[in-house]
C-alpha positions as CSV (number, residue, x, y, z in Angstrom):
1,M,0.5,243.2,27.1
2,P,-1.9,244.8,29.7
3,T,-0.8,245.5,33.3
4,R,-1.5,242.6,35.7
5,T,-4.8,242.9,37.5
6,L,-5.3,241.4,41.0
7,I,-8.1,238.8,41.0
8,K,-9.7,240.8,43.8
9,H,-10.1,243.7,41.5
10,A,-11.2,241.6,38.6
11,L,-14.0,240.1,40.7
12,A,-15.1,243.5,41.8
13,A,-15.4,244.8,38.2
14,T,-18.7,246.5,37.2
15,E,-18.5,245.7,33.5
16,P,-16.8,243.3,31.2
17,R,-13.2,244.0,30.1
18,E,-11.8,243.0,26.7
19,Q,-8.3,242.4,28.0
20,V,-7.0,241.4,31.4
21,L,-3.8,239.8,32.6
22,L,-4.0,237.7,35.8
23,G,-1.3,235.8,37.7
24,G,-1.8,233.3,40.5
25,W,-1.6,229.7,41.6
26,V,-3.7,226.9,40.2
27,R,-6.2,225.6,42.7
28,T,-7.9,223.0,40.4
29,R,-8.1,222.1,36.8
30,R,-10.8,220.1,34.9
31,D,-10.3,219.0,31.4
32,N,-13.0,218.5,28.8
33,K,-12.9,217.7,25.2
34,G,-11.5,220.7,23.5
35,F,-11.2,223.0,26.6
36,S,-10.2,223.1,30.3
37,F,-11.4,224.9,33.4
38,L,-8.8,226.4,35.7
39,E,-9.4,228.0,39.1
40,L,-6.8,230.6,39.8
41,N,-6.1,232.3,43.1
42,D,-3.6,235.0,43.8
43,G,-4.2,235.6,47.5
44,S,-5.6,239.1,47.1
45,C,-9.0,237.7,48.3
46,L,-10.6,234.5,49.4
47,A,-12.3,233.7,46.1
48,G,-10.5,232.4,43.0
49,I,-11.6,233.1,39.5
50,Q,-12.6,230.5,36.9
51,V,-10.5,230.5,33.6
52,V,-11.9,228.9,30.5
53,A,-9.1,227.9,28.1
54,D,-9.9,226.5,24.7
55,A,-7.6,224.0,23.0
56,G,-5.4,225.7,20.4
57,I,-4.7,229.0,22.3
58,P,-1.0,229.8,23.0
59,G,0.2,227.8,26.0
60,Y,-2.5,225.2,25.9
61,E,-0.1,222.6,24.6
62,R,1.3,222.5,28.2
63,I,-2.1,222.3,29.9
64,A,-1.2,219.0,31.7
65,E,1.5,220.9,33.6
66,F,-1.1,223.4,35.1
67,T,-1.5,221.2,38.1
68,T,-2.6,222.2,41.6
69,G,0.1,224.5,43.1
70,A,1.6,225.6,39.8
71,S,1.9,229.3,39.1
72,A,0.5,230.8,35.9
73,M,-0.2,233.9,33.9
74,V,-3.5,234.1,32.0
75,E,-4.3,236.7,29.4
76,G,-7.9,237.0,28.1
77,A,-11.3,238.7,28.4
78,L,-13.3,239.2,31.6
79,V,-16.8,238.1,30.7
80,P,-20.0,237.3,32.6
81,S,-20.1,233.8,33.9
82,P,-23.0,231.5,33.3
83,A,-22.1,229.4,36.3
84,A,-24.0,229.9,39.5
85,G,-22.3,231.7,42.4
86,Q,-19.8,233.7,40.3
87,K,-20.3,236.9,38.4
88,W,-17.2,236.8,36.2
89,E,-14.9,234.4,34.5
90,V,-11.9,234.8,32.2
91,K,-12.1,233.6,28.6
92,A,-8.4,232.9,28.1
93,A,-6.6,234.0,25.0
94,A,-3.2,232.8,26.1
95,L,-1.7,230.7,29.0
96,R,1.8,230.8,30.4
97,L,3.2,228.4,32.9
98,I,5.5,230.2,35.3
99,G,6.5,227.6,37.8
100,G,5.4,224.0,37.9
101,A,4.4,221.9,40.9
102,D,4.7,218.1,40.9
103,A,2.6,215.5,42.6
104,T,4.3,216.0,46.0
105,Y,2.6,219.5,46.4
106,P,1.0,219.0,49.8
107,L,-2.0,221.4,49.5
108,Q,-4.3,219.2,47.4
109,K,-8.0,219.8,47.3
110,K,-9.0,218.1,50.6
111,G,-9.2,218.9,54.3
112,H,-5.9,219.4,56.2
113,T,-5.5,219.5,59.9
114,L,-4.1,222.7,61.5
115,E,-1.3,220.6,63.0
116,F,-0.3,219.4,59.6
117,L,-0.4,222.9,58.1
118,R,1.9,224.1,60.9
119,T,4.5,221.8,59.5
120,I,4.4,223.5,56.1
121,A,4.2,227.1,57.3
122,H,5.9,228.2,54.1
123,L,3.0,227.0,52.1
124,R,0.0,227.3,54.4
125,P,-0.7,231.0,53.4
126,R,-2.0,229.5,50.1
127,S,-4.8,227.7,52.0
128,N,-8.2,229.4,52.4
129,L,-8.0,229.6,56.1
130,F,-4.5,231.1,56.4
131,G,-4.9,233.4,53.5
132,A,-7.9,234.8,55.4
133,V,-6.0,235.0,58.7
134,F,-3.1,236.9,57.3
135,R,-5.1,239.3,55.1
136,T,-7.1,240.0,58.3
137,R,-3.9,240.5,60.3
138,S,-2.6,242.9,57.7
139,R,-5.8,245.0,57.7
140,L,-5.9,245.1,61.5
141,A,-2.3,246.2,61.8
142,W,-3.3,249.1,59.6
143,A,-6.3,249.8,61.8
144,V,-4.1,249.9,64.9
145,H,-2.0,252.7,63.4
146,E,-5.1,254.5,62.1
147,F,-6.7,254.4,65.5
148,F,-3.7,256.0,67.3
149,Q,-2.7,258.4,64.5
150,R,-6.2,259.8,64.3
151,R,-5.9,260.6,68.0
152,D,-2.5,262.3,67.6
153,F,-0.5,259.5,69.3
154,V,3.2,259.5,68.3
155,Y,4.5,256.1,67.0
156,V,7.7,255.2,68.9
157,H,10.1,252.4,68.1
158,T,11.4,251.0,71.4
159,P,14.5,248.8,71.7
160,I,14.4,245.1,71.0
161,I,17.6,244.6,73.1
162,T,17.3,245.8,76.7
163,A,19.1,245.5,80.0
164,S,15.9,245.9,82.1
165,D,13.2,243.4,82.9
166,C,9.8,245.2,82.7
167,E,7.7,242.5,84.2
168,G,10.2,241.4,86.8
169,A,9.5,237.7,86.1
170,G,13.0,236.9,84.7
171,E,11.5,235.1,81.7
172,M,13.9,236.7,79.2
173,F,16.2,235.6,76.4
174,R,19.8,236.5,77.0
175,V,21.6,238.2,74.2
176,T,25.4,237.5,74.3
177,T,28.5,237.0,72.1
178,L,30.3,235.2,75.0
179,K,31.0,231.5,75.2
180,G,31.4,229.3,78.3
181,N,30.2,230.6,81.6
182,I,28.8,233.9,80.5
183,D,27.9,235.1,84.0
184,E,31.5,235.1,85.1
185,Q,32.5,237.7,82.5
186,P,29.5,240.1,81.9
187,T,31.6,243.2,81.4
188,T,33.4,241.7,78.5
189,D,30.1,241.0,76.7
190,F,29.1,242.9,73.6
191,F,27.2,245.6,75.4
192,G,29.4,245.5,78.6
193,K,26.5,244.1,80.7
194,P,23.9,241.3,80.5
195,T,21.3,242.2,77.9
196,Y,18.1,240.5,76.8
197,L,15.4,240.4,74.2
198,T,12.6,242.7,75.3
199,V,9.4,241.5,76.9
200,S,7.9,244.9,76.6
201,G,8.6,248.4,75.3
202,Q,6.6,250.0,78.1
203,L,9.4,251.4,80.3
204,E,11.1,253.1,77.3
205,G,7.7,254.2,76.1
206,E,7.0,256.0,79.3
207,T,10.1,258.2,78.7
208,F,8.6,259.4,75.5
209,A,5.1,259.9,77.0
210,C,6.8,262.1,79.5
211,A,8.0,264.3,76.6
212,L,5.5,263.9,73.8
213,S,2.3,263.3,75.8
214,N,0.6,260.5,74.0
215,I,2.7,257.7,72.3
216,Y,2.3,254.1,71.2
217,T,4.6,251.2,70.3
218,F,3.8,248.3,68.0
219,G,6.5,245.8,67.6
220,P,7.9,242.3,68.4
221,T,8.5,241.2,72.0
222,F,9.9,238.0,73.4
223,R,9.2,235.9,76.5
224,A,11.2,232.8,77.5
225,E,8.2,231.2,79.2
226,N,8.1,227.5,78.9
227,S,4.4,227.4,78.2
228,N,3.3,225.1,75.4
229,T,-0.3,226.2,75.3
230,A,-2.6,227.6,72.7
231,R,-2.3,231.1,74.1
232,H,1.5,231.5,74.5
233,A,4.3,232.1,72.0
234,A,7.9,233.0,72.6
235,E,7.8,235.7,70.0
236,F,4.8,237.9,69.6
237,W,3.8,241.5,68.7
238,M,2.7,244.0,71.3
239,I,0.7,247.2,71.1
240,E,1.5,249.6,74.0
241,P,0.1,253.1,74.2
242,E,1.2,255.4,77.0
243,M,-0.4,258.7,78.0
244,A,0.9,261.5,80.1
245,F,-1.4,263.4,82.4
246,C,-3.7,260.3,82.5
247,D,-5.1,258.2,85.3
248,L,-6.7,254.8,85.5
249,Q,-10.1,256.1,84.4
250,G,-8.6,257.6,81.2
251,D,-6.6,254.4,80.6
252,M,-9.8,252.3,80.8
253,D,-11.6,254.7,78.5
254,L,-9.0,254.3,75.8
255,A,-8.6,250.6,76.2
256,E,-12.4,249.9,75.8
257,E,-12.7,252.4,72.9
258,F,-9.8,250.6,71.2
259,I,-11.3,247.2,71.4
260,K,-14.7,248.4,70.2
261,A,-13.0,250.3,67.3
262,L,-11.0,247.3,66.2
263,A,-14.0,244.9,66.3
264,K,-16.0,247.5,64.3
265,Y,-13.2,247.8,61.8
266,A,-13.0,244.0,61.3
267,L,-16.8,243.8,60.7
268,E,-16.7,246.6,58.2
269,H,-13.4,246.0,56.3
270,C,-12.8,242.2,56.6
271,A,-16.4,241.0,55.9
272,E,-15.5,238.3,53.3
273,D,-12.8,236.7,55.5
274,L,-14.9,237.1,58.6
275,A,-17.8,235.3,56.8
276,F,-15.4,232.4,56.1
277,F,-14.3,232.3,59.8
278,G,-17.9,232.3,60.8
279,K,-18.7,229.4,58.5
280,F,-15.7,227.2,59.1
281,V,-14.0,228.3,62.4
282,D,-16.4,229.9,64.8
283,K,-20.1,230.1,64.0
284,G,-20.7,232.6,66.8
285,L,-18.0,235.0,65.7
286,H,-20.1,237.6,64.0
287,E,-22.6,237.9,66.9
288,R,-19.7,238.0,69.4
289,L,-18.1,240.9,67.6
290,K,-21.4,242.8,67.3
291,F,-21.9,242.1,71.0
292,V,-18.6,243.9,71.9
293,V,-19.3,246.8,69.5
294,E,-22.8,247.4,70.7
295,R,-22.7,246.8,74.4
296,P,-21.2,249.1,77.0
297,F,-18.3,247.7,79.1
298,V,-19.1,246.9,82.7
299,R,-16.4,247.9,85.2
300,V,-16.0,245.9,88.4
301,P,-13.3,246.0,91.1
302,Y,-11.2,242.9,91.4
303,R,-12.6,242.2,94.9
304,E,-16.2,242.3,93.7
305,A,-15.3,240.2,90.7
306,V,-13.9,237.5,93.0
307,D,-17.0,237.7,95.2
308,I,-19.2,237.1,92.2
309,L,-17.2,234.1,91.2
310,L,-17.3,232.7,94.7
311,R,-21.0,233.1,94.9
312,S,-21.7,231.7,91.5
313,G,-21.8,228.1,92.6
314,R,-19.8,227.2,89.5
315,K,-17.2,224.5,89.9
316,F,-14.2,225.9,88.1
317,E,-11.2,223.9,86.9
318,F,-9.0,226.4,88.8
319,P,-10.8,227.3,92.1
320,I,-10.7,231.1,92.8
321,A,-9.9,232.9,96.0
322,H,-9.0,236.5,96.9
323,G,-5.4,237.3,96.2
324,Q,-5.2,234.9,93.2
325,N,-5.1,235.8,89.5
326,L,-8.2,235.3,87.4
327,Q,-8.0,232.5,84.9
328,S,-9.5,232.5,81.5
329,E,-12.5,230.5,82.6
330,H,-13.2,233.1,85.4
331,E,-12.9,235.9,83.0
332,R,-15.2,234.3,80.4
333,F,-17.8,233.6,83.1
334,L,-17.9,237.2,84.0
335,T,-18.3,238.4,80.4
336,E,-20.5,235.6,79.0
337,E,-22.7,234.5,81.9
338,H,-22.8,237.0,84.7
339,F,-22.6,240.5,83.2
340,K,-23.4,239.4,79.6
341,S,-21.2,242.3,78.5
342,P,-17.5,243.0,77.9
343,T,-16.0,243.7,81.2
344,T,-13.1,245.7,82.7
345,V,-11.7,244.5,86.1
346,F,-9.6,247.0,88.0
347,N,-7.8,247.6,91.3
348,Y,-6.0,244.3,91.6
349,P,-4.0,243.2,94.7
350,R,-0.6,244.7,94.9
351,S,1.0,241.3,95.3
352,L,-0.2,240.1,91.9
353,K,1.2,243.0,89.8
354,P,4.6,244.4,88.6
355,F,6.5,247.1,90.4
356,Y,5.6,250.0,88.1
357,M,1.8,250.1,88.9
358,R,0.6,252.9,91.1
359,V,-0.3,251.9,94.6
360,N,-3.8,252.9,95.7
361,D,-4.4,254.8,99.0
362,D,-5.3,251.5,100.7
363,G,-1.8,250.3,100.3
364,E,-3.1,246.8,99.3
365,T,-4.2,247.3,95.7
366,V,-2.8,248.9,92.6
367,T,-4.4,250.8,89.7
368,A,-4.3,247.9,87.4
369,M,-7.0,246.9,84.9
370,D,-7.7,244.0,82.6
371,V,-10.2,244.2,79.7
372,L,-12.1,241.0,79.2
373,V,-14.2,239.9,76.2
374,P,-16.3,236.9,75.5
375,G,-14.7,233.9,73.9
376,I,-11.2,234.9,75.0
377,G,-11.1,236.5,78.4
378,E,-8.4,239.1,78.9
379,V,-7.2,240.9,75.8
380,I,-5.7,244.0,77.5
381,G,-3.8,244.6,80.6
382,G,-2.8,248.0,81.8
383,A,-2.4,250.4,84.7
384,Q,-1.7,253.9,85.9
385,R,2.1,254.1,86.5
386,E,3.7,254.9,89.8
387,E,4.9,258.5,89.4
388,R,5.9,259.1,93.1
389,P,9.6,258.6,93.6
390,A,9.5,257.3,97.2
391,M,6.7,254.8,96.4
392,L,8.5,253.6,93.2
393,A,11.6,253.0,95.3
394,E,9.5,251.0,97.8
395,Q,8.0,249.0,95.0
396,M,11.4,248.1,93.5
397,Q,12.5,246.9,96.9
398,R,9.4,244.8,97.4
399,H,10.1,243.1,94.0
400,Q,13.8,242.7,94.8
401,L,14.9,244.8,91.8
402,N,18.3,246.5,91.6
403,P,17.6,250.3,91.5
404,D,20.8,250.8,89.6
405,D,19.3,249.0,86.6
406,Y,16.4,251.4,86.5
407,W,18.1,254.7,87.3
408,W,16.9,256.3,84.1
409,Y,13.3,255.2,84.8
410,A,13.5,256.7,88.3
411,D,14.8,259.9,86.8
412,L,11.4,260.5,85.2
413,R,10.0,260.9,88.7
414,K,12.6,263.5,89.6
415,Y,12.3,265.8,86.6
416,G,8.8,267.1,86.0
417,T,6.9,263.9,87.1
418,V,3.3,263.6,86.0
419,P,0.6,261.0,86.4
420,H,0.6,258.7,83.4
421,A,-1.0,255.4,82.3
422,G,-1.0,252.9,79.5
423,F,-1.7,249.3,78.6
424,G,-0.4,246.4,76.6
425,L,-2.2,244.3,74.1
426,G,-0.8,241.2,72.4
427,F,-1.6,241.6,68.7
428,E,-1.9,237.8,68.2
429,R,-4.4,237.6,71.1
430,L,-6.4,240.4,69.4
431,I,-6.3,238.4,66.1
432,M,-7.6,235.3,67.9
433,F,-10.5,237.3,69.3
434,L,-11.4,238.9,65.9
435,T,-11.1,235.7,63.8
436,G,-12.2,233.0,66.2
437,V,-9.0,231.1,65.6
438,S,-8.2,229.4,68.9
439,N,-4.5,228.7,68.7
440,I,-1.8,231.5,68.7
441,R,0.3,229.4,66.4
442,D,-2.3,229.9,63.6
443,V,-2.4,233.7,63.7
444,I,1.3,234.4,63.4
445,P,3.2,233.7,60.2
446,F,6.0,231.6,61.8
447,A,5.3,230.5,65.3
448,R,8.2,230.4,67.9
449,T,7.2,228.1,70.7
450,P,9.2,225.9,73.1
451,G,11.1,223.4,71.0
452,N,10.0,225.0,67.7
453,A,11.8,227.6,65.6
454,E,11.4,226.2,62.1
455,F,11.3,228.3,59.0
């Protein structure tokens, strides 16, 4: 028996093959007098392959059991297909039913809503849309590592369990083995103090940047934010590079280069799945990605960006004013209508940002930046970090943080302090941008959202 061939490789063949062995799941079956057509898909690519099985070959006696959703192995010859739209088909020599699927199999050949497919997340990867999404996610995860490794960044695994709140917002999941009133007995907890699932690996990442120069983290993070929106999830993956001897300018340079590189990678390496998204999900996807790849980023200070919005005459759902955060509609207006270019907004009000961002000389703003793209708005948020010990202590006091919880972080400012900078990018937000899929629940294998932790 030959070695199993992925359908992706069979379809890419340059010449017929006398013997192939394919495995996959039956999408459809059509019976005629004396033979049957099967469409088999194994998830290695969007397309399935047509199998022609004549009555009398081994296994054909069970052809009625080769229903939609059943798994099968097919041995035969890869031959040119006379049918339009497909180069190859398989002339079956033998069929083998591996696992049957009865009439309750929910992915029949018809349209299904995304809401319904979320209820069968264990099966939805077999659909065209989600097969394309998760193949794209896999390839882009590889592209993330490739981008940083080629630039000599060190990959660091930061803790999932932490005792410090990076963002200072308090939206963290407590990790405890205690029962009852856990706040009355914190020292008897498993770690001897209150601990939480991390919202970011940034602070720990900074410690490694201050030793290894350029590092990045790429792992799961958690936020106990009760936001039931299309853009928020309780568990998501974050990409967080950190660079020593780097200022805000260098931070913006890397962030913009990263977005362009990932968009270019998707166009070049995910073409088949992107074509599917462009046809069925977002007809403007291809042009939007080319727009980001080809156009230079515009950089604009926060104050100027707000002035542009105020002068626009546009009636926004969320009215904007100086000192307020930009909403997605404001960010999209800047990129899609005003500048007609991907945009980086920088130097935000100090009052809007976390304690670790470096305070500018004006005392009112910090070296924060957000990278904005059309169709999404913000995809990256970053900053130069506050490396001055006295100013960091002042920032902690302003944010009502306990310095004892961050003693090790402050130590970095005592022993060989250097300017350093970095940014954070939610991987799911990136996938949404690169696929056109508009709900974060549909770009992560098993969504964790308020009230939902199935599968």
